[in-house]
N, C-alpha and C positions, 0 to 999 in steps of 0.2 A: 504494500500500500504506500502511497505517496506520503512523504514526511510533511511536505507543505500542506497537502490536502487534509491531514489529520488535525492540524492546528485550528483552534476556534478563533473567530473574529469577534472582538468586542466592539460594540457600537458606542462611540463617544456621545456626550450630551450635545444636543443641537442637530443631530443627524437623524433623519427619519428614513427607515428602510421599509419598502412595501414589496411583497411577493404576490404576483398574480399569474395565473396560468403558467406560461413559460417566460415571463418577464420579471426582471429585477429593477426596481426604481429606487434610487438613492437621492435624497433631497437634503441639502444643508445650506449653510450661509454662503457658500461659493456658487451654488447653482443646483441644477438637477441633471442627473445622469441616468440613462436607461441601458439595459443590456439584456439580450435574450439568453435564456437559460438552456443548457444542453440537456438532451433527453437522457444522457448517460449519468447525470448527477442530480441528486435530490438536495435542495437547499432548504434547511429548517431554521426558522426564526423563533427563538425561545428566550424571553426575559433579557433582552439586550445583547444576546449572543447569537451569532450565526454559525451553524454547523453544516458542512458540506459532506455528503455521503455518496459513494459510488453505488449505482443501481445493481451492478453485478461485479464479478471478479475478473473480468476481462482486462487485458493490458490497455486497451484503448480507453476504457472507463477510468482506469487508474491515472492515465496521462491527463485526461480531461479534468479529473478531480482537482489536481494541483493547479492547473491553469485557471479553472473556474473560481477556485478559492482566492487566487491571487488577483484576478480581475475584480472581484467583489471588494477585496481589501483595498485595491488601488482606487476604486470608485469612492469608497468611504474616506480615504485620505484626501482625495482630490476635492471633494465638496467641503471638507472641513478645513484643510490647510492649503491645498493647491500644490502644483508642481511648477518648477522652473528649471531652465537650462541656460547657462551662461556661455557665450561664445566670445572669442577674442580675435581681432583682426591684427595680423602681423605682416608688416610690409610698408615700404615708403609710399606715402600718399593714400594708403588704404583707410577708408572711413565709412561709417554707417550713420544714417539718419532715419529716425522713426517719424513718419508723417501721418498721424491718425492710425488707420488700419493698414498702412503701407510701409514697407521697409525699402529704403533706397541705399544701395551698396555701390561704392566706388572702389573697385578692387583690381585696377590695372588694365581693364579692358578699354577699348576705344569708346565705349558707351557705358552709361550707368545701368545697373540692374535693379529693376523695380519688382518687388515681391508683395502680392496682396495676401493678407492674413485672413484665415477663415474665422467664422463666428466662434467666440469662446476662447480665442487665443489673442493675447496682447503682447506687443513687442515694445520694449523701451531701450533707449540708448543712453546710459548714464554718462559715458564719455564717447568721443568719436570712434574709439577702437573697441568698444564693448557693446554687445547685444545681449539683452536678457529676454528670453521667451517665457511667458507665464501663461498658465491655463489650468483648467479643472481636469481635463482628460489627459492622462499620462501618455497614452499612445499618440495623441494628436500633437502634444508638445514635443515629444521626441521626434516625430516625423517632420515637423516644421523646422526644428533645429537641424536635423539631418539634411533637409533641402537647402537651408541657408549655407551649411558647411560645404555642400556639393557645388556651390557656385564657384568656389576657388579653394580646392583642397590643399592642405599644407604640402609643400614639396620637400623632398628629403635632403636637399643640399644646403639650402639656406633657412628653411623652415617658414618661408613666406606663405601666407594663405589664411584661411579662416579655420580656427580650431576651437574645440571645447576648452573651457577654462581649466579643467583638471586633466586634460590630455597631454601626454608627454610624447614629443616627436623626437625620434632618434635621428640625429644628423649624420649623414654619410660623409666619408672622407672623399675629397675631390680626386678624380683620376689623375694619376701621375704618368709622366711620359717615360 
């Protein structure tokens, strides 16, 4: 059985969880998230604690059990605290500007790169070389941060590009003649 799937989820104060048919709805101060429940997992809500149980002993049910438990846990954390990813721009003349729900990147191309943010995700730029992506949905925040990083990935010789704040780039040695 999945170690993660066995763990119980405690619901913090201010978060409301509703189970219906095959949908899970989590409501909190950050917003509302919904997710469809898998047929291989039964979700039980009892006295402020959520327990996920596999329907049968098949390997697929065990895999889905851990995934479903973690998705529900991420939904609860998202509506109560939220998620954020920080990116740093490294390079001469590289800068970012947040303009409402749009991010404008100047990263060495002959043109600026405009990126529109989806609903529920906010982007701020505390300095010209920092980008902070915030939101309620962990998957959406990670996806947007990944798309921003993909505009100009860090190159291995000088380290120029867009990287996560906690990412370590190993710099290669220059080719010798």
